[in-house]
All heavy atoms as a GROMACS GRO file, in nm:
protein
  609
    1MET      N    1   5.743  10.424  15.765
    1MET     CA    2   5.776  10.500  15.654
    1MET      C    3   5.734  10.434  15.519
    1MET      O    4   5.700  10.501  15.430
    1MET     CB    5   5.930  10.512  15.651
    1MET     CG    6   5.985  10.591  15.537
    1MET     SD    7   5.967  10.767  15.552
    1MET     CE    8   6.087  10.833  15.440
    2GLU      N    9   5.723  10.306  15.521
    2GLU     CA   10   5.678  10.232  15.406
    2GLU      C   11   5.532  10.264  15.369
    2GLU      O   12   5.497  10.284  15.251
    2GLU     CB   13   5.690  10.077  15.428
    2GLU     CG   14   5.663  10.000  15.305
    2GLU     CD   15   5.684   9.846  15.329
    2GLU    OE1   16   5.784   9.812  15.401
    2GLU    OE2   17   5.606   9.776  15.272
    3ALA      N   18   5.451  10.282  15.477
    3ALA     CA   19   5.310  10.317  15.446
    3ALA      C   20   5.297  10.457  15.390
    3ALA      O   21   5.221  10.480  15.301
    3ALA     CB   22   5.228  10.308  15.577
    4LEU      N   23   5.380  10.545  15.433
    4LEU     CA   24   5.386  10.683  15.377
    4LEU      C   25   5.429  10.679  15.233
    4LEU      O   26   5.375  10.748  15.146
    4LEU     CB   27   5.475  10.778  15.465
    4LEU     CG   28   5.502  10.911  15.401
    4LEU    CD1   29   5.376  10.994  15.398
    4LEU    CD2   30   5.605  10.985  15.480
    5MET      N   31   5.530  10.602  15.202
    5MET     CA   32   5.576  10.595  15.065
    5MET      C   33   5.471  10.545  14.975
    5MET      O   34   5.456  10.583  14.859
    5MET     CB   35   5.710  10.503  15.059
    5MET     CG   36   5.825  10.561  15.130
    5MET     SD   37   5.867  10.728  15.080
    5MET     CE   38   5.968  10.698  14.936
    6GLU      N   39   5.387  10.450  15.022
    6GLU     CA   40   5.283  10.398  14.941
    6GLU      C   41   5.177  10.508  14.918
    6GLU      O   42   5.119  10.518  14.809
    6GLU     CB   43   5.210  10.282  15.013
    6GLU     CG   44   5.295  10.155  15.014
    6GLU     CD   45   5.233  10.047  15.097
    6GLU    OE1   46   5.114  10.048  15.132
    6GLU    OE2   47   5.305   9.947  15.132
    7VAL      N   48   5.146  10.591  15.014
    7VAL     CA   49   5.055  10.699  15.001
    7VAL      C   50   5.103  10.797  14.902
    7VAL      O   51   5.036  10.843  14.800
    7VAL     CB   52   5.027  10.774  15.134
    7VAL    CG1   53   4.949  10.899  15.110
    7VAL    CG2   54   4.951  10.682  15.231
    8LEU      N   55   5.232  10.831  14.913
    8LEU     CA   56   5.296  10.927  14.823
    8LEU      C   57   5.295  10.870  14.675
    8LEU      O   58   5.269  10.941  14.579
    8LEU     CB   59   5.443  10.959  14.867
    8LEU     CG   60   5.453  11.039  14.990
    8LEU    CD1   61   5.600  11.043  15.044
    8LEU    CD2   62   5.403  11.183  14.976
    9SER      N   63   5.335  10.747  14.662
    9SER     CA   64   5.339  10.680  14.526
    9SER      C   65   5.202  10.681  14.463
    9SER      O   66   5.191  10.695  14.339
    9SER     CB   67   5.398  10.543  14.532
    9SER     OG   68   5.537  10.557  14.573
   10ALA      N   69   5.099  10.656  14.537
   10ALA     CA   70   4.961  10.652  14.486
   10ALA      C   71   4.920  10.799  14.443
   10ALA      O   72   4.852  10.809  14.337
   10ALA     CB   73   4.863  10.600  14.593
   11LEU      N   74   4.961  10.889  14.513
   11LEU     CA   75   4.932  11.027  14.477
   11LEU      C   76   4.997  11.077  14.352
   11LEU      O   77   4.944  11.134  14.262
   11LEU     CB   78   4.971  11.121  14.595
   11LEU     CG   79   4.942  11.270  14.574
   11LEU    CD1   80   4.786  11.300  14.562
   11LEU    CD2   81   5.003  11.355  14.689
   12LYS      N   82   5.132  11.049  14.342
   12LYS     CA   83   5.214  11.092  14.231
   12LYS      C   84   5.315  10.987  14.188
   12LYS      O   85   5.431  10.995  14.231
   12LYS     CB   86   5.289  11.224  14.268
   12LYS     CG   87   5.206  11.347  14.284
   12LYS     CD   88   5.174  11.407  14.146
   12LYS     CE   89   5.127  11.542  14.161
   12LYS     NZ   90   5.118  11.614  14.036
   13PRO      N   91   5.270  10.886  14.119
   13PRO     CA   92   5.354  10.772  14.085
   13PRO      C   93   5.477  10.816  14.003
   13PRO      O   94   5.579  10.747  14.005
   13PRO     CB   95   5.268  10.677  14.010
   13PRO     CG   96   5.144  10.750  13.973
   13PRO     CD   97   5.138  10.869  14.065
   14GLU      N   98   5.473  10.924  13.934
   14GLU     CA   99   5.588  10.964  13.849
   14GLU      C  100   5.701  11.030  13.925
   14GLU      O  101   5.805  11.053  13.874
   14GLU     CB  102   5.539  11.067  13.742
   14GLU     CG  103   5.491  11.196  13.794
   14GLU     CD  104   5.352  11.209  13.846
   14GLU    OE1  105   5.287  11.103  13.865
   14GLU    OE2  106   5.301  11.318  13.868
   15ILE      N  107   5.689  11.054  14.059
   15ILE     CA  108   5.786  11.122  14.137
   15ILE      C  109   5.865  11.016  14.222
   15ILE      O  110   5.806  10.926  14.274
   15ILE     CB  111   5.732  11.224  14.231
   15ILE    CG1  112   5.661  11.338  14.156
   15ILE    CG2  113   5.834  11.282  14.327
   15ILE    CD1  114   5.579  11.435  14.238
   16ASP      N  115   5.998  11.027  14.218
   16ASP     CA  116   6.081  10.940  14.297
   16ASP      C  117   6.101  11.011  14.435
   16ASP      O  118   6.183  11.093  14.467
   16ASP     CB  119   6.219  10.928  14.234
   16ASP     CG  120   6.305  10.829  14.311
   16ASP    OD1  121   6.279  10.790  14.421
   16ASP    OD2  122   6.421  10.799  14.264
   17PHE      N  123   6.007  10.970  14.529
   17PHE     CA  124   6.003  11.032  14.659
   17PHE      C  125   6.128  10.996  14.744
   17PHE      O  126   6.146  11.072  14.843
   17PHE     CB  127   5.875  10.996  14.732
   17PHE     CG  128   5.753  11.061  14.673
   17PHE    CD1  129   5.669  10.996  14.580
   17PHE    CD2  130   5.725  11.192  14.705
   17PHE    CE1  131   5.563  11.062  14.525
   17PHE    CE2  132   5.617  11.258  14.652
   17PHE     CZ  133   5.534  11.195  14.566
   18GLU      N  134   6.200  10.892  14.712
   18GLU     CA  135   6.318  10.864  14.784
   18GLU      C  136   6.432  10.962  14.757
   18GLU      O  137   6.520  10.978  14.839
   18GLU     CB  138   6.361  10.718  14.761
   18GLU     CG  139   6.256  10.622  14.826
   18GLU     CD  140   6.307  10.476  14.812
   18GLU    OE1  141   6.426  10.448  14.797
   18GLU    OE2  142   6.221  10.386  14.819
   19ARG      N  143   6.427  11.014  14.638
   19ARG     CA  144   6.534  11.105  14.595
   19ARG      C  145   6.510  11.254  14.612
   19ARG      O  146   6.594  11.334  14.640
   19ARG     CB  147   6.574  11.076  14.453
   19ARG     CG  148   6.636  10.948  14.434
   19ARG     CD  149   6.680  10.944  14.287
   19ARG     NE  150   6.814  10.890  14.278
   19ARG     CZ  151   6.870  10.850  14.173
   19ARG    NH1  152   6.807  10.859  14.058
   19ARG    NH2  153   6.997  10.808  14.170
   20GLU      N  154   6.380  11.289  14.574
   20GLU     CA  155   6.349  11.430  14.574
   20GLU      C  156   6.345  11.494  14.718
   20GLU      O  157   6.289  11.431  14.811
   20GLU     CB  158   6.207  11.446  14.512
   20GLU     CG  159   6.200  11.416  14.365
   20GLU     CD  160   6.279  11.511  14.274
   20GLU    OE1  161   6.313  11.619  14.318
   20GLU    OE2  162   6.316  11.464  14.167
   21LYS      N  163   6.405  11.610  14.725
   21LYS     CA  164   6.421  11.680  14.858
   21LYS      C  165   6.354  11.818  14.848
   21LYS      O  166   6.359  11.888  14.949
   21LYS     CB  167   6.564  11.689  14.897
   21LYS     CG  168   6.640  11.559  14.911
   21LYS     CD  169   6.580  11.474  15.018
   21LYS     CE  170   6.660  11.342  15.027
   21LYS     NZ  171   6.578  11.234  15.077
   22GLU      N  172   6.296  11.850  14.734
   22GLU     CA  173   6.244  11.986  14.717
   22GLU      C  174   6.105  11.974  14.646
   22GLU      O  175   6.081  12.038  14.547
   22GLU     CB  176   6.336  12.079  14.642
   22GLU     CG  177   6.459  12.102  14.723
   22GLU     CD  178   6.556  12.200  14.651
   22GLU    OE1  179   6.532  12.230  14.532
   22GLU    OE2  180   6.648  12.246  14.720
   23LEU      N  181   6.018  11.892  14.699
   23LEU     CA  182   5.892  11.863  14.638
   23LEU      C  183   5.805  11.992  14.623
   23LEU      O  184   5.742  12.007  14.516
   23LEU     CB  185   5.814  11.760  14.723
   23LEU     CG  186   5.878  11.621  14.734
   23LEU    CD1  187   5.806  11.544  14.843
   23LEU    CD2  188   5.867  11.551  14.598
   24ILE      N  189   5.812  12.078  14.722
   24ILE     CA  190   5.731  12.203  14.715
   24ILE      C  191   5.809  12.305  14.639
   24ILE      O  192   5.752  12.368  14.542
   24ILE     CB  193   5.695  12.254  14.850
   24ILE    CG1  194   5.621  12.152  14.934
   24ILE    CG2  195   5.624  12.386  14.854
   24ILE    CD1  196   5.482  12.120  14.884
   25ASP      N  197   5.936  12.321  14.673
   25ASP     CA  198   6.020  12.430  14.609
   25ASP      C  199   6.027  12.416  14.456
   25ASP      O  200   6.034  12.511  14.382
   25ASP     CB  201   6.156  12.432  14.676
   25ASP     CG  202   6.155  12.468  14.823
   25ASP    OD1  203   6.053  12.525  14.861
   25ASP    OD2  204   6.248  12.446  14.894
   26GLU      N  205   6.032  12.287  14.414
   26GLU     CA  206   6.040  12.262  14.267
   26GLU      C  207   5.906  12.246  14.200
   26GLU      O  208   5.896  12.224  14.080
   26GLU     CB  209   6.127  12.144  14.243
   26GLU     CG  210   6.271  12.155  14.274
   26GLU     CD  211   6.363  12.036  14.241
   26GLU    OE1  212   6.307  11.940  14.179
   26GLU    OE2  213   6.477  12.040  14.269
   27GLY      N  214   5.800  12.265  14.275
   27GLY     CA  215   5.668  12.256  14.221
   27GLY      C  216   5.617  12.120  14.179
   27GLY      O  217   5.524  12.104  14.101
   28LEU      N  218   5.682  12.011  14.241
   28LEU     CA  219   5.644  11.874  14.215
   28LEU      C  220   5.508  11.842  14.285
   28LEU      O  221   5.433  11.765  14.233
   28LEU     CB  222   5.754  11.782  14.253
   28LEU     CG  223   5.886  11.795  14.179
   28LEU    CD1  224   5.994  11.704  14.241
   28LEU    CD2  225   5.874  11.764  14.031
   29LEU      N  226   5.492  11.905  14.400
   29LEU     CA  227   5.363  11.893  14.466
   29LEU      C  228   5.298  12.035  14.472
   29LEU      O  229   5.367  12.125  14.521
   29LEU     CB  230   5.385  11.845  14.615
   29LEU     CG  231   5.422  11.703  14.634
   29LEU    CD1  232   5.437  11.669  14.779
   29LEU    CD2  233   5.330  11.601  14.563
   30GLU      N  234   5.181  12.052  14.424
   30GLU     CA  235   5.109  12.175  14.427
   30GLU      C  236   5.013  12.175  14.545
   30GLU      O  237   4.999  12.075  14.616
   30GLU     CB  238   5.034  12.189  14.294
   30GLU     CG  239   5.136  12.193  14.175
   30GLU     CD  240   5.069  12.197  14.042
   30GLU    OE1  241   4.942  12.186  14.038
   30GLU    OE2  242   5.139  12.224  13.944
   31SER      N  243   4.949  12.288  14.564
   31SER     CA  244   4.860  12.295  14.686
   31SER      C  245   4.753  12.194  14.689
   31SER      O  246   4.731  12.140  14.800
   31SER     CB  247   4.801  12.439  14.683
   31SER     OG  248   4.725  12.466  14.568
   32PHE      N  249   4.686  12.161  14.572
   32PHE     CA  250   4.584  12.056  14.582
   32PHE      C  251   4.648  11.921  14.617
   32PHE      O  252   4.580  11.847  14.692
   32PHE     CB  253   4.521  12.048  14.448
   32PHE     CG  254   4.411  11.946  14.444
   32PHE    CD1  255   4.284  11.975  14.506
   32PHE    CD2  256   4.420  11.827  14.393
   32PHE    CE1  257   4.184  11.889  14.505
   32PHE    CE2  258   4.313  11.732  14.389
   32PHE     CZ  259   4.198  11.765  14.452
   33ASP      N  260   4.769  11.895  14.573
   33ASP     CA  261   4.837  11.768  14.611
   33ASP      C  262   4.857  11.768  14.753
   33ASP      O  263   4.834  11.658  14.816
   33ASP     CB  264   4.970  11.760  14.538
   33ASP     CG  265   4.954  11.752  14.378
   33ASP    OD1  266   4.862  11.689  14.335
   33ASP    OD2  267   5.044  11.807  14.315
   34VAL      N  268   4.903  11.868  14.810
   34VAL     CA  269   4.930  11.872  14.956
   34VAL      C  270   4.794  11.851  15.041
   34VAL      O  271   4.804  11.776  15.129
   34VAL     CB  272   4.997  12.006  14.999
   34VAL    CG1  273   5.014  12.017  15.148
   34VAL    CG2  274   5.134  12.016  14.930
   35ILE      N  275   4.688  11.913  14.994
   35ILE     CA  276   4.566  11.895  15.064
   35ILE      C  277   4.521  11.750  15.053
   35ILE      O  278   4.481  11.691  15.159
   35ILE     CB  279   4.450  11.987  15.001
   35ILE    CG1  280   4.493  12.133  15.042
   35ILE    CG2  281   4.313  11.948  15.051
   35ILE    CD1  282   4.408  12.235  14.960
   36THR      N  283   4.532  11.695  14.944
   36THR     CA  284   4.495  11.554  14.917
   36THR      C  285   4.585  11.458  15.008
   36THR      O  286   4.540  11.367  15.074
   36THR     CB  287   4.513  11.512  14.771
   36THR    OG1  288   4.431  11.598  14.694
   36THR    CG2  289   4.472  11.358  14.749
   37LEU      N  290   4.716  11.488  15.006
   37LEU     CA  291   4.821  11.419  15.083
   37LEU      C  292   4.786  11.430  15.237
   37LEU      O  293   4.783  11.321  15.303
   37LEU     CB  294   4.954  11.475  15.057
   37LEU     CG  295   5.068  11.409  15.136
   37LEU    CD1  296   5.078  11.255  15.116
   37LEU    CD2  297   5.202  11.471  15.105
   38ILE      N  298   4.753  11.539  15.282
   38ILE     CA  299   4.713  11.561  15.426
   38ILE      C  300   4.593  11.474  15.461
   38ILE      O  301   4.595  11.403  15.565
   38ILE     CB  302   4.690  11.708  15.455
   38ILE    CG1  303   4.823  11.785  15.454
   38ILE    CG2  304   4.624  11.728  15.596
   38ILE    CD1  305   4.807  11.934  15.449
   39ALA      N  306   4.493  11.472  15.377
   39ALA     CA  307   4.377  11.393  15.403
   39ALA      C  308   4.413  11.245  15.408
   39ALA      O  309   4.362  11.173  15.493
   39ALA     CB  310   4.266  11.424  15.296
   40GLU      N  311   4.495  11.198  15.316
   40GLU     CA  312   4.537  11.061  15.311
   40GLU      C  313   4.614  11.021  15.441
   40GLU      O  314   4.600  10.914  15.498
   40GLU     CB  315   4.615  11.029  15.184
   40GLU     CG  316   4.530  11.029  15.067
   40GLU     CD  317   4.434  10.910  15.054
   40GLU    OE1  318   4.472  10.798  15.101
   40GLU    OE2  319   4.320  10.926  15.012
   41ILE      N  320   4.708  11.107  15.470
   41ILE     CA  321   4.795  11.088  15.596
   41ILE      C  322   4.708  11.079  15.713
   41ILE      O  323   4.724  10.992  15.798
   41ILE     CB  324   4.905  11.192  15.605
   41ILE    CG1  325   5.008  11.176  15.492
   41ILE    CG2  326   4.962  11.190  15.744
   41ILE    CD1  327   5.104  11.287  15.481
   42GLU      N  328   4.617  11.180  15.732
   42GLU     CA  329   4.533  11.182  15.848
   42GLU      C  330   4.449  11.055  15.862
   42GLU      O  331   4.438  11.000  15.971
   42GLU     CB  332   4.448  11.306  15.851
   42GLU     CG  333   4.518  11.429  15.878
   42GLU     CD  334   4.434  11.554  15.879
   42GLU    OE1  335   4.327  11.556  15.818
   42GLU    OE2  336   4.484  11.656  15.932
   43GLU      N  337   4.400  11.002  15.747
   43GLU     CA  338   4.315  10.887  15.754
   43GLU      C  339   4.405  10.760  15.773
   43GLU      O  340   4.369  10.678  15.859
   43GLU     CB  341   4.243  10.865  15.620
   43GLU     CG  342   4.158  10.752  15.613
   43GLU     CD  343   4.076  10.744  15.484
   43GLU    OE1  344   4.033  10.843  15.430
   43GLU    OE2  345   4.067  10.630  15.427
   44GLN      N  346   4.509  10.753  15.706
   44GLN     CA  347   4.604  10.636  15.720
   44GLN      C  348   4.668  10.621  15.848
   44GLN      O  349   4.679  10.511  15.908
   44GLN     CB  350   4.717  10.647  15.609
   44GLN     CG  351   4.803  10.528  15.599
   44GLN     CD  352   4.750  10.426  15.501
   44GLN    OE1  353   4.648  10.440  15.444
   44GLN    NE2  354   4.822  10.317  15.486
   45PHE      N  355   4.711  10.727  15.911
   45PHE     CA  356   4.788  10.726  16.036
   45PHE      C  357   4.707  10.761  16.164
   45PHE      O  358   4.759  10.760  16.271
   45PHE     CB  359   4.919  10.814  16.025
   45PHE     CG  360   5.007  10.768  15.927
   45PHE    CD1  361   5.010  10.833  15.798
   45PHE    CD2  362   5.095  10.662  15.936
   45PHE    CE1  363   5.105  10.787  15.698
   45PHE    CE2  364   5.177  10.617  15.845
   45PHE     CZ  365   5.187  10.681  15.718
   46GLY      N  366   4.581  10.804  16.137
   46GLY     CA  367   4.495  10.837  16.248
   46GLY      C  368   4.550  10.962  16.332
   46GLY      O  369   4.539  10.965  16.453
   47ILE      N  370   4.604  11.060  16.256
   47ILE     CA  371   4.650  11.179  16.322
   47ILE      C  372   4.577  11.296  16.259
   47ILE      O  373   4.509  11.293  16.156
   47ILE     CB  374   4.803  11.198  16.304
   47ILE    CG1  375   4.844  11.210  16.157
   47ILE    CG2  376   4.874  11.083  16.378
   47ILE    CD1  377   4.996  11.233  16.134
   48GLU      N  378   4.592  11.414  16.322
   48GLU     CA  379   4.540  11.541  16.269
   48GLU      C  380   4.655  11.635  16.252
   48GLU      O  381   4.724  11.664  16.348
   48GLU     CB  382   4.427  11.596  16.359
   48GLU     CG  383   4.357  11.710  16.297
   48GLU     CD  384   4.236  11.755  16.368
   48GLU    OE1  385   4.166  11.669  16.437
   48GLU    OE2  386   4.214  11.875  16.382
   49ILE      N  387   4.681  11.680  16.130
   49ILE     CA  388   4.780  11.776  16.104
   49ILE      C  389   4.733  11.921  16.129
   49ILE      O  390   4.646  11.964  16.055
   49ILE     CB  391   4.841  11.761  15.961
   49ILE    CG1  392   4.898  11.621  15.954
   49ILE    CG2  393   4.946  11.861  15.934
   49ILE    CD1  394   4.950  11.583  15.811
   50PRO      N  395   4.786  11.982  16.232
   50PRO     CA  396   4.742  12.123  16.262
   50PRO      C  397   4.773  12.226  16.144
   50PRO      O  398   4.874  12.198  16.075
   50PRO     CB  399   4.816  12.159  16.387
   50PRO     CG  400   4.883  12.037  16.435
   50PRO     CD  401   4.886  11.948  16.325
   51ALA      N  402   4.690  12.321  16.127
   51ALA     CA  403   4.720  12.420  16.012
   51ALA      C  404   4.853  12.478  16.021
   51ALA      O  405   4.920  12.501  15.921
   51ALA     CB  406   4.610  12.526  16.021
   52GLU      N  407   4.905  12.509  16.143
   52GLU     CA  408   5.030  12.576  16.159
   52GLU      C  409   5.148  12.486  16.111
   52GLU      O  410   5.263  12.536  16.090
   52GLU     CB  411   5.060  12.627  16.299
   52GLU     CG  412   5.066  12.520  16.408
   52GLU     CD  413   4.924  12.495  16.469
   52GLU    OE1  414   4.823  12.544  16.420
   52GLU    OE2  415   4.927  12.420  16.571
   53GLU      N  416   5.124  12.350  16.101
   53GLU     CA  417   5.230  12.258  16.047
   53GLU      C  418   5.234  12.249  15.898
   53GLU      O  419   5.312  12.180  15.844
   53GLU     CB  420   5.206  12.123  16.113
   53GLU     CG  421   5.232  12.115  16.260
   53GLU     CD  422   5.371  12.127  16.304
   53GLU    OE1  423   5.464  12.139  16.213
   53GLU    OE2  424   5.402  12.124  16.427
   54ILE      N  425   5.129  12.311  15.831
   54ILE     CA  426   5.123  12.301  15.690
   54ILE      C  427   5.206  12.412  15.628
   54ILE      O  428   5.159  12.514  15.581
   54ILE     CB  429   4.976  12.306  15.637
   54ILE    CG1  430   4.891  12.191  15.710
   54ILE    CG2  431   4.969  12.291  15.490
   54ILE    CD1  432   4.745  12.205  15.684
   55VAL      N  433   5.335  12.382  15.633
   55VAL     CA  434   5.438  12.477  15.575
   55VAL      C  435   5.530  12.403  15.484
   55VAL      O  436   5.543  12.279  15.488
   55VAL     CB  437   5.518  12.545  15.685
   55VAL    CG1  438   5.426  12.637  15.770
   55VAL    CG2  439   5.586  12.442  15.778
   56PRO      N  440   5.588  12.468  15.382
   56PRO     CA  441   5.668  12.398  15.285
   56PRO      C  442   5.781  12.306  15.341
   56PRO      O  443   5.802  12.194  15.291
   56PRO     CB  444   5.738  12.505  15.203
   56PRO     CG  445   5.627  12.620  15.209
   56PRO     CD  446   5.575  12.605  15.344
   57GLU      N  447   5.844  12.349  15.456
   57GLU     CA  448   5.955  12.273  15.510
   57GLU      C  449   5.910  12.132  15.548
   57GLU      O  450   5.981  12.036  15.543
   57GLU     CB  451   6.001  12.338  15.639
   57GLU     CG  452   6.061  12.480  15.630
   57GLU     CD  453   5.939  12.579  15.639
   57GLU    OE1  454   5.887  12.599  15.749
   57GLU    OE2  455   5.909  12.642  15.540
   58ASN      N  456   5.786  12.120  15.592
   58ASN     CA  457   5.727  11.989  15.636
   58ASN      C  458   5.686  11.900  15.518
   58ASN      O  459   5.666  11.783  15.544
   58ASN     CB  460   5.615  12.005  15.735
   58ASN     CG  461   5.654  12.064  15.864
   58ASN    OD1  462   5.764  12.046  15.915
   58ASN    ND2  463   5.562  12.131  15.929
   59PHE      N  464   5.683  11.952  15.396
   59PHE     CA  465   5.632  11.876  15.288
   59PHE      C  466   5.732  11.868  15.171
   59PHE      O  467   5.700  11.827  15.060
   59PHE     CB  468   5.489  11.927  15.241
   59PHE     CG  469   5.387  11.896  15.344
   59PHE    CD1  470   5.358  11.992  15.437
   59PHE    CD2  471   5.313  11.781  15.338
   59PHE    CE1  472   5.261  11.966  15.538
   59PHE    CE2  473   5.218  11.752  15.436
   59PHE     CZ  474   5.191  11.845  15.535
   60ASN      N  475   5.858  11.921  15.186
   60ASN     CA  476   5.951  11.922  15.079
   60ASN      C  477   6.006  11.792  15.055
   60ASN      O  478   6.065  11.768  14.942
   60ASN     CB  479   6.067  12.024  15.112
   60ASN     CG  480   6.056  12.140  15.024
   60ASN    OD1  481   6.003  12.136  14.916
   60ASN    ND2  482   6.115  12.249  15.065
   61SER      N  483   6.001  11.695  15.143
   61SER     CA  484   6.058  11.554  15.113
   61SER      C  485   5.973  11.456  15.189
   61SER      O  486   5.906  11.484  15.290
   61SER     CB  487   6.202  11.554  15.160
   61SER     OG  488   6.217  11.576  15.302
   62ALA      N  489   5.992  11.330  15.147
   62ALA     CA  490   5.920  11.220  15.219
   62ALA      C  491   5.972  11.218  15.363
   62ALA      O  492   5.892  11.196  15.457
   62ALA     CB  493   5.948  11.089  15.145
   63GLU      N  494   6.106  11.238  15.385
   63GLU     CA  495   6.160  11.240  15.517
   63GLU      C  496   6.095  11.352  15.603
   63GLU      O  497   6.067  11.327  15.720
   63GLU     CB  498   6.313  11.258  15.506
   63GLU     CG  499   6.380  11.250  15.644
   63GLU     CD  500   6.534  11.265  15.628
   63GLU    OE1  501   6.590  11.269  15.523
   63GLU    OE2  502   6.592  11.276  15.738
   64GLY      N  503   6.075  11.470  15.544
   64GLY     CA  504   6.014  11.579  15.619
   64GLY      C  505   5.873  11.547  15.658
   64GLY      O  506   5.827  11.576  15.771
   65ILE      N  507   5.802  11.479  15.565
   65ILE     CA  508   5.666  11.442  15.584
   65ILE      C  509   5.659  11.339  15.702
   65ILE      O  510   5.579  11.346  15.790
   65ILE     CB  511   5.587  11.394  15.459
   65ILE    CG1  512   5.594  11.504  15.358
   65ILE    CG2  513   5.454  11.334  15.492
   65ILE    CD1  514   5.550  11.459  15.218
   66TRP      N  515   5.744  11.244  15.696
   66TRP     CA  516   5.758  11.134  15.803
   66TRP      C  517   5.787  11.195  15.935
   66TRP      O  518   5.724  11.160  16.032
   66TRP     CB  519   5.865  11.030  15.758
   66TRP     CG  520   5.874  10.922  15.849
   66TRP    CD1  521   5.976  10.896  15.940
   66TRP    CD2  522   5.778  10.820  15.881
   66TRP    NE1  523   5.950  10.789  16.019
   66TRP    CE2  524   5.824  10.741  15.981
   66TRP    CE3  525   5.652  10.788  15.828
   66TRP    CZ2  526   5.758  10.626  16.036
   66TRP    CZ3  527   5.576  10.680  15.883
   66TRP    CH2  528   5.632  10.596  15.980
   67ASN      N  529   5.882  11.282  15.939
   67ASN     CA  530   5.924  11.351  16.063
   67ASN      C  531   5.805  11.428  16.125
   67ASN      O  532   5.780  11.421  16.250
   67ASN     CB  533   6.047  11.440  16.052
   67ASN     CG  534   6.169  11.368  16.023
   67ASN    OD1  535   6.180  11.256  16.048
   67ASN    ND2  536   6.267  11.432  15.961
   68LEU      N  537   5.728  11.493  16.038
   68LEU     CA  538   5.605  11.563  16.082
   68LEU      C  539   5.508  11.460  16.142
   68LEU      O  540   5.460  11.488  16.254
   68LEU     CB  541   5.543  11.639  15.965
   68LEU     CG  542   5.408  11.689  15.985
   68LEU    CD1  543   5.412  11.807  16.095
   68LEU    CD2  544   5.345  11.742  15.862
   69CYS      N  545   5.483  11.355  16.076
   69CYS     CA  546   5.391  11.256  16.129
   69CYS      C  547   5.437  11.195  16.262
   69CYS      O  548   5.355  11.182  16.352
   69CYS     CB  549   5.376  11.138  16.029
   69CYS     SG  550   5.294  11.188  15.870
   70GLU      N  551   5.564  11.172  16.269
   70GLU     CA  552   5.624  11.110  16.397
   70GLU      C  553   5.609  11.211  16.507
   70GLU      O  554   5.576  11.174  16.623
   70GLU     CB  555   5.762  11.073  16.378
   70GLU     CG  556   5.782  10.946  16.289
   70GLU     CD  557   5.723  10.822  16.352
   70GLU    OE1  558   5.781  10.776  16.460
   70GLU    OE2  559   5.627  10.766  16.304
   71ARG      N  560   5.634  11.338  16.482
   71ARG     CA  561   5.622  11.442  16.576
   71ARG      C  562   5.484  11.453  16.631
   71ARG      O  563   5.455  11.470  16.748
   71ARG     CB  564   5.676  11.576  16.526
   71ARG     CG  565   5.698  11.682  16.628
   71ARG     CD  566   5.772  11.803  16.573
   71ARG     NE  567   5.698  11.876  16.474
   71ARG     CZ  568   5.732  11.877  16.340
   71ARG    NH1  569   5.838  11.822  16.295
   71ARG    NH2  570   5.658  11.955  16.260
   72ILE      N  571   5.390  11.458  16.539
   72ILE     CA  572   5.244  11.472  16.576
   72ILE      C  573   5.203  11.348  16.654
   72ILE      O  574   5.127  11.365  16.753
   72ILE     CB  575   5.153  11.487  16.450
   72ILE    CG1  576   5.183  11.625  16.389
   72ILE    CG2  577   5.012  11.476  16.486
   72ILE    CD1  578   5.121  11.656  16.257
   73LYS      N  579   5.242  11.227  16.620
   73LYS     CA  580   5.207  11.110  16.692
   73LYS      C  581   5.261  11.113  16.834
   73LYS      O  582   5.199  11.075  16.930
   73LYS     CB  583   5.252  10.984  16.618
   73LYS     CG  584   5.167  10.936  16.511
   73LYS     CD  585   5.200  10.800  16.468
   73LYS     CE  586   5.296  10.797  16.354
   73LYS     NZ  587   5.324  10.661  16.296
   74GLY      N  588   5.385  11.169  16.850
   74GLY     CA  589   5.446  11.181  16.976
   74GLY      C  590   5.374  11.279  17.071
   74GLY      O  591   5.381  11.269  17.189
   75GLU      N  592   5.305  11.378  17.009
   75GLU     CA  593   5.236  11.478  17.088
   75GLU      C  594   5.098  11.438  17.133
   75GLU      O  595   5.044  11.495  17.222
   75GLU     CB  596   5.227  11.605  17.010
   75GLU     CG  597   5.364  11.677  16.983
   75GLU     CD  598   5.356  11.790  16.886
   75GLU    OE1  599   5.244  11.826  16.829
   75GLU    OE2  600   5.458  11.856  16.855
   76GLU      N  601   5.044  11.338  17.069
   76GLU     CA  602   4.906  11.301  17.098
   76GLU      C  603   4.904  11.211  17.211
   76GLU      O  604   4.993  11.143  17.263
   76GLU     CB  605   4.846  11.229  16.981
   76GLU     CG  606   4.817  11.323  16.865
   76GLU     CD  607   4.755  11.263  16.750
   76GLU    OE1  608   4.739  11.139  16.734
   76GLU    OE2  609   4.690  11.337  16.666
   0.00000   0.00000   0.00000
């Protein structure tokens, strides 16, 4: 989770990712941010995020993003 927090903080240092639970719903992360984040996560964690997993629920919070990464790693 620490590595993910570093990726998130590098992307948007002004956001408190530990507190925010509606990153997409509140417009804190926009579509370009999500695309950039996906590329960083895939490179950092050596996983591939399938298109069907790119939904707001999976990117609304750091916890949601972490759960997505863990689920994908478990499937590989």
